[in-house]
All heavy atoms as TSV, in Angstrom:
chain	resi	resn	atom	element	x	y	z
A	1	MET	N	N	-54.696	2.432	-134.527
A	1	MET	CA	C	-54.788	1.932	-135.872
A	1	MET	C	C	-53.389	1.725	-136.455
A	1	MET	O	O	-53.105	0.700	-137.044
A	1	MET	CB	C	-55.579	2.896	-136.749
A	1	MET	CG	C	-55.681	2.455	-138.178
A	1	MET	SD	S	-56.723	3.606	-139.079
A	1	MET	CE	C	-56.176	3.261	-140.707
A	2	ALA	N	N	-52.514	2.713	-136.278
A	2	ALA	CA	C	-51.173	2.606	-136.847
A	2	ALA	C	C	-50.360	1.526	-136.137
A	2	ALA	O	O	-49.424	0.989	-136.706
A	2	ALA	CB	C	-50.464	3.942	-136.761
A	3	ARG	N	N	-50.723	1.201	-134.915
A	3	ARG	CA	C	-49.992	0.167	-134.176
A	3	ARG	C	C	-50.167	-1.205	-134.824
A	3	ARG	O	O	-49.293	-2.058	-134.726
A	3	ARG	CB	C	-50.480	0.098	-132.733
A	3	ARG	CG	C	-50.177	1.330	-131.943
A	3	ARG	CD	C	-50.699	1.175	-130.544
A	3	ARG	NE	N	-50.703	2.475	-129.887
A	3	ARG	CZ	C	-51.342	2.745	-128.788
A	3	ARG	NH1	N	-52.062	1.814	-128.210
A	3	ARG	NH2	N	-51.291	3.935	-128.250
A	4	ASP	N	N	-51.314	-1.422	-135.454
A	4	ASP	CA	C	-51.617	-2.715	-136.064
A	4	ASP	C	C	-51.034	-2.852	-137.469
A	4	ASP	O	O	-51.134	-3.919	-138.065
A	4	ASP	CB	C	-53.135	-2.925	-136.132
A	4	ASP	CG	C	-53.769	-2.900	-134.749
A	4	ASP	OD1	O	-53.060	-3.202	-133.772
A	4	ASP	OD2	O	-54.958	-2.569	-134.662
A	5	MET	N	N	-50.436	-1.783	-137.992
A	5	MET	CA	C	-49.959	-1.800	-139.375
A	5	MET	C	C	-48.440	-1.963	-139.412
A	5	MET	O	O	-47.730	-1.489	-138.530
A	5	MET	CB	C	-50.349	-0.493	-140.069
A	5	MET	CG	C	-51.851	-0.250	-140.094
A	5	MET	SD	S	-52.258	1.376	-140.697
A	5	MET	CE	C	-51.926	1.186	-142.410
A	6	SER	N	N	-47.970	-2.595	-140.457
A	6	SER	CA	C	-46.526	-2.730	-140.633
A	6	SER	C	C	-45.970	-1.416	-141.189
A	6	SER	O	O	-46.713	-0.547	-141.642
A	6	SER	CB	C	-46.212	-3.875	-141.588
A	6	SER	OG	O	-46.632	-3.540	-142.892
A	7	ASP	N	N	-44.650	-1.291	-141.159
A	7	ASP	CA	C	-44.013	-0.086	-141.693
A	7	ASP	C	C	-44.337	0.095	-143.168
A	7	ASP	O	O	-44.556	1.210	-143.636
A	7	ASP	CB	C	-42.497	-0.157	-141.503
A	7	ASP	CG	C	-42.088	-0.009	-140.048
A	7	ASP	OD1	O	-42.908	0.488	-139.255
A	7	ASP	OD2	O	-40.939	-0.383	-139.712
A	8	LYS	N	N	-44.397	-0.988	-143.896
A	8	LYS	CA	C	-44.692	-0.927	-145.328
A	8	LYS	C	C	-46.103	-0.395	-145.561
A	8	LYS	O	O	-46.327	0.426	-146.459
A	8	LYS	CB	C	-44.531	-2.318	-145.949
A	8	LYS	CG	C	-44.721	-2.330	-147.435
A	8	LYS	CD	C	-44.481	-3.714	-148.003
A	8	LYS	CE	C	-44.740	-3.740	-149.491
A	8	LYS	NZ	N	-44.540	-5.071	-150.060
A	9	GLU	N	N	-47.058	-0.851	-144.760
A	9	GLU	CA	C	-48.446	-0.385	-144.907
A	9	GLU	C	C	-48.563	1.101	-144.560
A	9	GLU	O	O	-49.299	1.841	-145.223
A	9	GLU	CB	C	-49.367	-1.209	-144.019
A	9	GLU	CG	C	-49.529	-2.652	-144.469
A	9	GLU	CD	C	-50.297	-3.485	-143.464
A	9	GLU	OE1	O	-50.094	-3.304	-142.255
A	9	GLU	OE2	O	-51.093	-4.327	-143.922
A	10	ILE	N	N	-47.831	1.532	-143.539
A	10	ILE	CA	C	-47.861	2.946	-143.150
A	10	ILE	C	C	-47.276	3.807	-144.261
A	10	ILE	O	O	-47.844	4.853	-144.624
A	10	ILE	CB	C	-47.110	3.155	-141.825
A	10	ILE	CG1	C	-47.876	2.495	-140.685
A	10	ILE	CG2	C	-46.926	4.641	-141.538
A	10	ILE	CD1	C	-47.142	2.468	-139.367
A	11	LEU	N	N	-46.148	3.373	-144.826
A	11	LEU	CA	C	-45.533	4.124	-145.918
A	11	LEU	C	C	-46.437	4.173	-147.144
A	11	LEU	O	O	-46.523	5.201	-147.821
A	11	LEU	CB	C	-44.179	3.520	-146.278
A	11	LEU	CG	C	-43.073	3.736	-145.247
A	11	LEU	CD1	C	-41.832	2.946	-145.630
A	11	LEU	CD2	C	-42.757	5.204	-145.089
A	12	LYS	N	N	-47.136	3.086	-147.435
A	12	LYS	CA	C	-48.059	3.071	-148.567
A	12	LYS	C	C	-49.210	4.049	-148.328
A	12	LYS	O	O	-49.622	4.777	-149.239
A	12	LYS	CB	C	-48.608	1.666	-148.801
A	12	LYS	CG	C	-49.517	1.578	-150.019
A	12	LYS	CD	C	-50.029	0.171	-150.216
A	12	LYS	CE	C	-50.915	0.007	-151.409
A	12	LYS	NZ	N	-51.767	1.075	-151.794
A	13	MET	N	N	-49.695	4.090	-147.107
A	13	MET	CA	C	-50.779	5.005	-146.770
A	13	MET	C	C	-50.309	6.462	-146.911
A	13	MET	O	O	-51.034	7.312	-147.438
A	13	MET	CB	C	-51.242	4.734	-145.332
A	13	MET	CG	C	-52.647	5.129	-145.049
A	13	MET	SD	S	-53.253	4.463	-143.498
A	13	MET	CE	C	-52.402	5.493	-142.339
A	14	GLU	N	N	-49.098	6.751	-146.445
A	14	GLU	CA	C	-48.549	8.098	-146.575
A	14	GLU	C	C	-48.363	8.472	-148.043
A	14	GLU	O	O	-48.649	9.607	-148.447
A	14	GLU	CB	C	-47.215	8.200	-145.837
A	14	GLU	CG	C	-47.360	8.178	-144.343
A	14	GLU	CD	C	-46.015	8.215	-143.627
A	14	GLU	OE1	O	-44.965	8.355	-144.293
A	14	GLU	OE2	O	-46.014	8.103	-142.397
A	15	LEU	N	N	-47.890	7.528	-148.844
A	15	LEU	CA	C	-47.706	7.777	-150.274
A	15	LEU	C	C	-49.043	8.072	-150.955
A	15	LEU	O	O	-49.142	9.007	-151.774
A	15	LEU	CB	C	-47.024	6.586	-150.937
A	15	LEU	CG	C	-46.734	6.719	-152.425
A	15	LEU	CD1	C	-45.759	7.860	-152.670
A	15	LEU	CD2	C	-46.205	5.418	-152.975
A	16	ASP	N	N	-50.072	7.323	-150.617
A	16	ASP	CA	C	-51.405	7.575	-151.181
A	16	ASP	C	C	-51.895	8.970	-150.817
A	16	ASP	O	O	-52.471	9.678	-151.650
A	16	ASP	CB	C	-52.398	6.515	-150.706
A	16	ASP	CG	C	-52.126	5.136	-151.285
A	16	ASP	OD1	O	-51.433	5.054	-152.326
A	16	ASP	OD2	O	-52.600	4.148	-150.689
A	17	GLN	N	N	-51.659	9.373	-149.580
A	17	GLN	CA	C	-52.079	10.702	-149.141
A	17	GLN	C	C	-51.318	11.787	-149.901
A	17	GLN	O	O	-51.898	12.783	-150.339
A	17	GLN	CB	C	-51.862	10.863	-147.629
A	17	GLN	CG	C	-52.286	12.208	-147.088
A	17	GLN	CD	C	-53.765	12.481	-147.249
A	17	GLN	OE1	O	-54.593	11.581	-147.191
A	17	GLN	NE2	N	-54.109	13.746	-147.468
A	18	LEU	N	N	-50.018	11.597	-150.072
A	18	LEU	CA	C	-49.227	12.577	-150.815
A	18	LEU	C	C	-49.658	12.662	-152.276
A	18	LEU	O	O	-49.648	13.744	-152.872
A	18	LEU	CB	C	-47.735	12.235	-150.717
A	18	LEU	CG	C	-47.112	12.473	-149.338
A	18	LEU	CD1	C	-45.695	11.924	-149.310
A	18	LEU	CD2	C	-47.122	13.942	-148.979
A	19	LYS	N	N	-50.050	11.554	-152.865
A	19	LYS	CA	C	-50.542	11.565	-154.241
A	19	LYS	C	C	-51.827	12.384	-154.349
A	19	LYS	O	O	-52.055	13.081	-155.340
A	19	LYS	CB	C	-50.786	10.139	-154.741
A	19	LYS	CG	C	-49.510	9.390	-155.073
A	19	LYS	CD	C	-49.815	7.981	-155.552
A	19	LYS	CE	C	-48.536	7.206	-155.876
A	19	LYS	NZ	N	-48.822	5.822	-156.291
A	20	LYS	N	N	-52.676	12.294	-153.332
A	20	LYS	CA	C	-53.907	13.098	-153.328
A	20	LYS	C	C	-53.570	14.575	-153.180
A	20	LYS	O	O	-54.164	15.431	-153.833
A	20	LYS	CB	C	-54.818	12.670	-152.177
A	20	LYS	CG	C	-55.456	11.323	-152.343
A	20	LYS	CD	C	-56.278	10.974	-151.115
A	20	LYS	CE	C	-56.781	9.546	-151.162
A	20	LYS	NZ	N	-57.492	9.170	-149.924
A	21	GLU	N	N	-52.624	14.887	-152.292
A	21	GLU	CA	C	-52.294	16.282	-152.011
A	21	GLU	C	C	-51.602	16.967	-153.182
A	21	GLU	O	O	-51.745	18.174	-153.358
A	21	GLU	CB	C	-51.417	16.364	-150.757
A	21	GLU	CG	C	-52.160	16.027	-149.491
A	21	GLU	CD	C	-51.271	16.069	-148.258
A	21	GLU	OE1	O	-50.137	16.586	-148.339
A	21	GLU	OE2	O	-51.714	15.576	-147.208
A	22	VAL	N	N	-50.831	16.217	-153.959
A	22	VAL	CA	C	-50.097	16.836	-155.057
A	22	VAL	C	C	-51.046	17.357	-156.131
A	22	VAL	O	O	-50.720	18.313	-156.841
A	22	VAL	CB	C	-49.038	15.864	-155.639
A	22	VAL	CG1	C	-49.671	14.817	-156.533
A	22	VAL	CG2	C	-47.951	16.614	-156.373
A	23	SER	N	N	-52.220	16.790	-156.254
A	23	SER	CA	C	-53.171	17.240	-157.272
A	23	SER	C	C	-54.103	18.339	-156.766
A	23	SER	O	O	-54.916	18.854	-157.527
A	23	SER	CB	C	-53.998	16.052	-157.783
A	23	SER	OG	O	-54.775	15.520	-156.732
A	24	THR	N	N	-53.972	18.723	-155.516
A	24	THR	CA	C	-54.807	19.774	-154.942
A	24	THR	C	C	-54.375	21.134	-155.487
A	24	THR	O	O	-53.187	21.461	-155.490
A	24	THR	CB	C	-54.694	19.783	-153.405
A	24	THR	OG1	O	-55.074	18.509	-152.919
A	24	THR	CG2	C	-55.575	20.848	-152.796
A	25	ALA	N	N	-55.333	21.915	-155.948
A	25	ALA	CA	C	-55.030	23.256	-156.462
A	25	ALA	C	C	-54.588	24.151	-155.308
A	25	ALA	O	O	-55.187	24.151	-154.239
A	25	ALA	CB	C	-56.257	23.835	-157.139
A	26	ARG	N	N	-53.543	24.908	-155.540
A	26	ARG	CA	C	-52.996	25.786	-154.507
A	26	ARG	C	C	-53.030	27.231	-154.999
A	26	ARG	O	O	-52.899	27.501	-156.187
A	26	ARG	CB	C	-51.553	25.406	-154.196
A	26	ARG	CG	C	-51.374	23.939	-153.935
A	26	ARG	CD	C	-51.012	23.706	-152.511
A	26	ARG	NE	N	-50.672	22.295	-152.297
A	26	ARG	CZ	C	-51.238	21.566	-151.383
A	26	ARG	NH1	N	-52.164	22.077	-150.618
A	26	ARG	NH2	N	-50.880	20.318	-151.206
A	27	THR	N	N	-53.201	28.150	-154.070
A	27	THR	CA	C	-53.124	29.569	-154.384
A	27	THR	C	C	-52.107	30.210	-153.455
A	27	THR	O	O	-51.919	29.750	-152.318
A	27	THR	CB	C	-54.491	30.258	-154.212
A	27	THR	OG1	O	-54.951	30.039	-152.883
A	27	THR	CG2	C	-55.516	29.729	-155.196
A	28	PRO	N	N	-51.461	31.275	-153.892
A	28	PRO	CA	C	-50.484	31.936	-153.027
A	28	PRO	C	C	-51.133	32.506	-151.760
A	28	PRO	O	O	-52.302	32.915	-151.773
A	28	PRO	CB	C	-49.934	33.064	-153.900
A	28	PRO	CG	C	-50.267	32.683	-155.299
A	28	PRO	CD	C	-51.496	31.857	-155.222
A	29	VAL	N	N	-50.367	32.534	-150.688
A	29	VAL	CA	C	-50.879	33.033	-149.412
A	29	VAL	C	C	-51.305	34.492	-149.547
A	29	VAL	O	O	-52.325	34.911	-148.996
A	29	VAL	CB	C	-49.808	32.878	-148.306
A	29	VAL	CG1	C	-50.246	33.553	-147.017
A	29	VAL	CG2	C	-49.514	31.417	-148.058
A	30	GLY	N	N	-50.542	35.280	-150.298
A	30	GLY	CA	C	-50.884	36.690	-150.479
A	30	GLY	C	C	-52.254	36.878	-151.111
A	30	GLY	O	O	-53.008	37.782	-150.739
A	31	THR	N	N	-52.606	36.015	-152.055
A	31	THR	CA	C	-53.916	36.085	-152.699
A	31	THR	C	C	-55.019	35.738	-151.704
A	31	THR	O	O	-56.049	36.419	-151.640
A	31	THR	CB	C	-53.978	35.122	-153.898
A	31	THR	OG1	O	-52.930	35.441	-154.790
A	31	THR	CG2	C	-55.308	35.215	-154.610
A	32	ASN	N	N	-54.792	34.702	-150.923
A	32	ASN	CA	C	-55.793	34.314	-149.921
A	32	ASN	C	C	-55.959	35.405	-148.868
A	32	ASN	O	O	-57.081	35.681	-148.424
A	32	ASN	CB	C	-55.396	33.003	-149.248
A	32	ASN	CG	C	-55.538	31.822	-150.181
A	32	ASN	OD1	O	-56.344	31.847	-151.096
A	32	ASN	ND2	N	-54.746	30.800	-149.951
A	33	CYS	N	N	-54.865	36.035	-148.463
A	33	CYS	CA	C	-54.947	37.119	-147.478
A	33	CYS	C	C	-55.725	38.303	-148.037
A	33	CYS	O	O	-56.552	38.894	-147.333
A	33	CYS	CB	C	-53.552	37.561	-147.057
A	33	CYS	SG	S	-52.687	36.342	-146.054
A	34	ALA	N	N	-55.452	38.649	-149.283
A	34	ALA	CA	C	-56.167	39.768	-149.903
A	34	ALA	C	C	-57.662	39.477	-149.988
A	34	ALA	O	O	-58.495	40.364	-149.724
A	34	ALA	CB	C	-55.594	40.049	-151.291
A	35	ASP	N	N	-58.024	38.253	-150.334
A	35	ASP	CA	C	-59.436	37.870	-150.390
A	35	ASP	C	C	-60.085	37.946	-149.010
A	35	ASP	O	O	-61.216	38.414	-148.869
A	35	ASP	CB	C	-59.597	36.454	-150.954
A	35	ASP	CG	C	-59.224	36.355	-152.421
A	35	ASP	OD1	O	-59.133	37.411	-153.084
A	35	ASP	OD2	O	-59.027	35.219	-152.894
A	36	THR	N	N	-59.373	37.483	-147.997
A	36	THR	CA	C	-59.906	37.515	-146.631
A	36	THR	C	C	-60.089	38.953	-146.154
A	36	THR	O	O	-61.116	39.290	-145.551
A	36	THR	CB	C	-58.974	36.754	-145.672
A	36	THR	OG1	O	-58.821	35.417	-146.138
A	36	THR	CG2	C	-59.537	36.739	-144.262
A	37	ILE	N	N	-59.122	39.811	-146.428
A	37	ILE	CA	C	-59.221	41.220	-146.028
A	37	ILE	C	C	-60.403	41.890	-146.720
A	37	ILE	O	O	-61.180	42.623	-146.085
A	37	ILE	CB	C	-57.906	41.959	-146.332
A	37	ILE	CG1	C	-56.811	41.466	-145.371
A	37	ILE	CG2	C	-58.078	43.465	-146.227
A	37	ILE	CD1	C	-55.425	41.928	-145.736
A	38	ALA	N	N	-60.569	41.630	-148.006
A	38	ALA	CA	C	-61.698	42.224	-148.740
A	38	ALA	C	C	-63.029	41.742	-148.175
A	38	ALA	O	O	-63.977	42.529	-148.033
A	38	ALA	CB	C	-61.591	41.881	-150.224
A	39	TYR	N	N	-63.110	40.468	-147.822
A	39	TYR	CA	C	-64.339	39.913	-147.256
A	39	TYR	C	C	-64.673	40.568	-145.914
A	39	TYR	O	O	-65.803	40.998	-145.674
A	39	TYR	CB	C	-64.184	38.402	-147.087
A	39	TYR	CG	C	-65.349	37.731	-146.400
A	39	TYR	CD1	C	-66.537	37.492	-147.071
A	39	TYR	CD2	C	-65.260	37.336	-145.066
A	39	TYR	CE1	C	-67.615	36.882	-146.449
A	39	TYR	CE2	C	-66.324	36.722	-144.432
A	39	TYR	CZ	C	-67.495	36.504	-145.127
A	39	TYR	OH	O	-68.554	35.905	-144.496
A	40	VAL	N	N	-63.666	40.678	-145.044
A	40	VAL	CA	C	-63.890	41.257	-143.717
A	40	VAL	C	C	-64.250	42.738	-143.833
A	40	VAL	O	O	-65.162	43.222	-143.155
A	40	VAL	CB	C	-62.643	41.053	-142.825
A	40	VAL	CG1	C	-62.745	41.854	-141.548
A	40	VAL	CG2	C	-62.456	39.582	-142.519
A	41	GLU	N	N	-63.553	43.459	-144.685
A	41	GLU	CA	C	-63.865	44.884	-144.848
A	41	GLU	C	C	-65.244	45.086	-145.469
A	41	GLU	O	O	-65.910	46.078	-145.177
A	41	GLU	CB	C	-62.784	45.556	-145.694
A	41	GLU	CG	C	-61.484	45.727	-144.945
A	41	GLU	CD	C	-60.374	46.312	-145.797
A	41	GLU	OE1	O	-60.521	46.364	-147.048
A	41	GLU	OE2	O	-59.349	46.699	-145.207
A	42	GLY	N	N	-65.685	44.151	-146.287
A	42	GLY	CA	C	-67.025	44.248	-146.868
A	42	GLY	C	C	-68.123	44.076	-145.838
A	42	GLY	O	O	-69.211	44.647	-145.964
A	43	LEU	N	N	-67.855	43.316	-144.798
A	43	LEU	CA	C	-68.846	43.092	-143.743
A	43	LEU	C	C	-68.700	44.058	-142.567
A	43	LEU	O	O	-69.540	44.065	-141.668
A	43	LEU	CB	C	-68.730	41.659	-143.224
A	43	LEU	CG	C	-69.050	40.548	-144.223
A	43	LEU	CD1	C	-68.822	39.180	-143.597
A	43	LEU	CD2	C	-70.479	40.656	-144.702
A	44	ALA	N	N	-67.669	44.866	-142.556
A	44	ALA	CA	C	-67.393	45.750	-141.421
A	44	ALA	C	C	-68.510	46.774	-141.199
A	44	ALA	O	O	-68.772	47.168	-140.061
A	44	ALA	CB	C	-66.060	46.458	-141.613
A	45	ALA	N	N	-69.157	47.209	-142.260
A	45	ALA	CA	C	-70.198	48.236	-142.114
A	45	ALA	C	C	-71.380	47.738	-141.291
A	45	ALA	O	O	-72.057	48.524	-140.625
A	45	ALA	CB	C	-70.670	48.683	-143.485
A	46	ASP	N	N	-71.651	46.445	-141.307
A	46	ASP	CA	C	-72.793	45.888	-140.581
A	46	ASP	C	C	-72.393	45.244	-139.264
A	46	ASP	O	O	-73.234	44.642	-138.598
A	46	ASP	CB	C	-73.504	44.843	-141.441
A	46	ASP	CG	C	-74.064	45.448	-142.718
A	46	ASP	OD1	O	-74.456	46.632	-142.687
A	46	ASP	OD2	O	-74.106	44.738	-143.734
A	47	ASP	N	N	-71.145	45.343	-138.878
A	47	ASP	CA	C	-70.653	44.681	-137.671
A	47	ASP	C	C	-70.890	45.560	-136.441
A	47	ASP	O	O	-70.318	46.637	-136.322
A	47	ASP	CB	C	-69.159	44.386	-137.817
A	47	ASP	CG	C	-68.655	43.453	-136.748
A	47	ASP	OD1	O	-69.283	43.373	-135.677
A	47	ASP	OD2	O	-67.625	42.804	-136.982
A	48	PRO	N	N	-71.737	45.110	-135.506
A	48	PRO	CA	C	-72.021	45.932	-134.326
A	48	PRO	C	C	-70.820	46.083	-133.399
A	48	PRO	O	O	-70.764	47.023	-132.616
A	48	PRO	CB	C	-73.163	45.192	-133.624
A	48	PRO	CG	C	-73.081	43.794	-134.114
A	48	PRO	CD	C	-72.513	43.869	-135.495
A	49	LEU	N	N	-69.844	45.192	-133.482
A	49	LEU	CA	C	-68.659	45.334	-132.648
A	49	LEU	C	C	-67.741	46.432	-133.153
A	49	LEU	O	O	-66.939	46.976	-132.393
A	49	LEU	CB	C	-67.889	44.006	-132.576
A	49	LEU	CG	C	-68.628	42.853	-131.901
A	49	LEU	CD1	C	-67.788	41.593	-131.988
A	49	LEU	CD2	C	-68.942	43.177	-130.459
A	50	ILE	N	N	-67.859	46.797	-134.418
A	50	ILE	CA	C	-67.015	47.847	-134.986
A	50	ILE	C	C	-67.719	49.197	-134.937
A	50	ILE	O	O	-67.153	50.184	-134.496
A	50	ILE	CB	C	-66.614	47.502	-136.434
A	50	ILE	CG1	C	-65.711	46.269	-136.420
A	50	ILE	CG2	C	-65.915	48.667	-137.103
A	50	ILE	CD1	C	-65.356	45.747	-137.785
A	51	LYS	N	N	-68.967	49.245	-135.388
A	51	LYS	CA	C	-69.653	50.538	-135.464
A	51	LYS	C	C	-70.478	50.852	-134.225
A	51	LYS	O	O	-70.908	51.969	-134.038
A	51	LYS	CB	C	-70.535	50.599	-136.705
A	51	LYS	CG	C	-71.767	49.724	-136.654
A	51	LYS	CD	C	-72.646	49.956	-137.851
A	51	LYS	CE	C	-73.971	49.245	-137.646
A	51	LYS	NZ	N	-74.945	49.599	-138.626
A	52	GLY	N	N	-70.708	49.876	-133.376
A	52	GLY	CA	C	-71.474	50.112	-132.163
A	52	GLY	C	C	-72.958	49.857	-132.362
A	52	GLY	O	O	-73.443	49.699	-133.478
A	53	VAL	N	N	-73.683	49.848	-131.270
A	53	VAL	CA	C	-75.122	49.614	-131.290
A	53	VAL	C	C	-75.812	50.939	-130.979
A	53	VAL	O	O	-75.418	51.641	-130.049
A	53	VAL	CB	C	-75.517	48.554	-130.225
A	53	VAL	CG1	C	-77.013	48.340	-130.185
A	53	VAL	CG2	C	-74.790	47.249	-130.493
A	54	PRO	N	N	-76.838	51.312	-131.751
A	54	PRO	CA	C	-77.556	52.563	-131.456
A	54	PRO	C	C	-78.159	52.527	-130.049
A	54	PRO	O	O	-78.566	51.472	-129.552
A	54	PRO	CB	C	-78.657	52.612	-132.512
A	54	PRO	CG	C	-78.281	51.621	-133.555
A	54	PRO	CD	C	-77.380	50.632	-132.922
A	55	ASP	N	N	-78.183	53.687	-129.405
A	55	ASP	CA	C	-78.692	53.763	-128.030
A	55	ASP	C	C	-80.128	53.269	-127.903
A	55	ASP	O	O	-80.499	52.676	-126.891
A	55	ASP	CB	C	-78.608	55.201	-127.508
A	55	ASP	CG	C	-77.170	55.612	-127.214
A	55	ASP	OD1	O	-76.316	54.711	-127.057
A	55	ASP	OD2	O	-76.911	56.829	-127.147
A	56	ASP	N	N	-80.951	53.496	-128.924
A	56	ASP	CA	C	-82.353	53.076	-128.822
A	56	ASP	C	C	-82.506	51.553	-128.956
A	56	ASP	O	O	-83.523	51.004	-128.560
A	56	ASP	CB	C	-83.202	53.785	-129.879
A	56	ASP	CG	C	-82.747	53.501	-131.302
A	56	ASP	OD1	O	-81.557	53.172	-131.489
A	56	ASP	OD2	O	-83.586	53.615	-132.223
A	57	LYS	N	N	-81.500	50.857	-129.467
A	57	LYS	CA	C	-81.577	49.401	-129.598
A	57	LYS	C	C	-80.698	48.670	-128.583
A	57	LYS	O	O	-80.638	47.451	-128.595
A	57	LYS	CB	C	-81.166	48.981	-131.006
A	57	LYS	CG	C	-82.136	49.431	-132.065
A	57	LYS	CD	C	-81.742	48.889	-133.409
A	57	LYS	CE	C	-82.749	49.329	-134.462
A	57	LYS	NZ	N	-82.417	48.793	-135.774
A	58	ASN	N	N	-80.024	49.419	-127.739
A	58	ASN	CA	C	-79.116	48.816	-126.775
A	58	ASN	C	C	-79.853	48.556	-125.463
A	58	ASN	O	O	-80.194	49.487	-124.735
A	58	ASN	CB	C	-77.919	49.742	-126.535
A	58	ASN	CG	C	-76.851	49.096	-125.696
A	58	ASN	OD1	O	-77.038	48.018	-125.154
A	58	ASN	ND2	N	-75.717	49.773	-125.590
A	59	PRO	N	N	-80.100	47.294	-125.108
A	59	PRO	CA	C	-80.836	47.009	-123.877
A	59	PRO	C	C	-80.007	47.263	-122.619
A	59	PRO	O	O	-80.552	47.322	-121.523
A	59	PRO	CB	C	-81.170	45.522	-124.008
A	59	PRO	CG	C	-80.115	44.969	-124.883
A	59	PRO	CD	C	-79.755	46.070	-125.835
A	60	TYR	N	N	-78.725	47.460	-122.754
A	60	TYR	CA	C	-77.864	47.652	-121.583
A	60	TYR	C	C	-77.520	49.107	-121.340
A	60	TYR	O	O	-76.777	49.435	-120.432
A	60	TYR	CB	C	-76.580	46.836	-121.754
A	60	TYR	CG	C	-76.853	45.379	-121.946
A	60	TYR	CD1	C	-76.741	44.796	-123.206
A	60	TYR	CD2	C	-77.272	44.582	-120.895
A	60	TYR	CE1	C	-77.004	43.458	-123.390
A	60	TYR	CE2	C	-77.541	43.244	-121.078
A	60	TYR	CZ	C	-77.403	42.684	-122.323
A	60	TYR	OH	O	-77.677	41.359	-122.508
A	61	LYS	N	N	-78.044	50.014	-122.129
A	61	LYS	CA	C	-77.759	51.429	-122.013
A	61	LYS	C	C	-78.778	52.092	-121.090
A	61	LYS	O	O	-79.936	51.746	-121.058
A	61	LYS	CB	C	-77.834	52.074	-123.399
A	61	LYS	CG	C	-77.421	53.509	-123.453
A	61	LYS	CD	C	-75.926	53.620	-123.356
A	61	LYS	CE	C	-75.526	55.075	-123.534
A	61	LYS	NZ	N	-74.142	55.282	-123.286
A	62	GLY	N	N	-78.338	53.062	-120.335
A	62	GLY	CA	C	-79.260	53.833	-119.511
A	62	GLY	C	C	-79.070	53.576	-118.031
A	62	GLY	O	O	-78.280	52.747	-117.614
A	63	ASP	N	N	-79.829	54.335	-117.268
A	63	ASP	CA	C	-79.751	54.201	-115.811
A	63	ASP	C	C	-80.734	53.135	-115.351
A	63	ASP	O	O	-81.913	53.397	-115.178
A	63	ASP	CB	C	-80.064	55.539	-115.151
A	63	ASP	CG	C	-79.042	56.597	-115.498
A	63	ASP	OD1	O	-77.850	56.246	-115.645
A	63	ASP	OD2	O	-79.428	57.769	-115.624
A	64	LYS	N	N	-80.261	51.966	-115.154
A	64	LYS	CA	C	-81.117	50.872	-114.691
A	64	LYS	C	C	-80.720	50.461	-113.280
A	64	LYS	O	O	-80.918	49.342	-112.875
A	64	LYS	CB	C	-81.000	49.680	-115.644
A	64	LYS	CG	C	-81.532	49.976	-117.032
A	64	LYS	CD	C	-81.501	48.740	-117.870
A	64	LYS	CE	C	-82.084	49.045	-119.229
A	64	LYS	NZ	N	-82.109	47.893	-120.092
A	65	GLY	N	N	-80.119	51.355	-112.597
A	65	GLY	CA	C	-79.660	51.021	-111.256
A	65	GLY	C	C	-78.232	50.542	-111.289
A	65	GLY	O	O	-77.549	50.604	-112.293
A	66	GLY	N	N	-77.790	50.095	-110.203
A	66	GLY	CA	C	-76.439	49.606	-110.122
A	66	GLY	C	C	-75.980	49.581	-108.678
A	66	GLY	O	O	-76.758	49.790	-107.748
A	67	CYS	N	N	-74.745	49.385	-108.501
A	67	CYS	CA	C	-74.172	49.281	-107.176
A	67	CYS	C	C	-73.362	50.537	-106.874
A	67	CYS	O	O	-72.566	50.962	-107.694
A	67	CYS	CB	C	-73.271	48.036	-107.103
A	67	CYS	SG	S	-72.495	47.804	-105.500
A	68	VAL	N	N	-73.572	51.106	-105.732
A	68	VAL	CA	C	-72.824	52.275	-105.312
A	68	VAL	C	C	-71.986	51.871	-104.111
A	68	VAL	O	O	-72.514	51.399	-103.082
A	68	VAL	CB	C	-73.764	53.442	-104.942
A	68	VAL	CG1	C	-72.966	54.630	-104.432
A	68	VAL	CG2	C	-74.625	53.809	-106.124
A	69	VAL	N	N	-70.693	52.060	-104.213
A	69	VAL	CA	C	-69.781	51.715	-103.128
A	69	VAL	C	C	-69.373	53.000	-102.435
A	69	VAL	O	O	-68.922	53.935	-103.068
A	69	VAL	CB	C	-68.543	50.973	-103.673
A	69	VAL	CG1	C	-67.574	50.642	-102.546
A	69	VAL	CG2	C	-68.947	49.719	-104.419
A	70	THR	N	N	-69.596	53.051	-101.129
A	70	THR	CA	C	-69.231	54.252	-100.371
A	70	THR	C	C	-68.180	53.967	-99.347
A	70	THR	O	O	-67.933	52.886	-98.939
A	70	THR	CB	C	-70.443	54.875	-99.678
A	70	THR	OG1	O	-71.004	53.894	-98.812
A	70	THR	CG2	C	-71.451	55.338	-100.687
């Protein structure tokens, strides 16, 4: 697409994009990080990878055979 456009058209397109971006609301990275940490910590209590799966609900727990190498 850019191959078919002149330098002037490409610069105009870039300028239009920058005009859109300048009006975008921004928040500090520290604020976004704090929000992300709070979100993840709020879901940690229900995360089976963090707290584990109870033995009675774990289909892979127990003696179901296996391979013995001698």
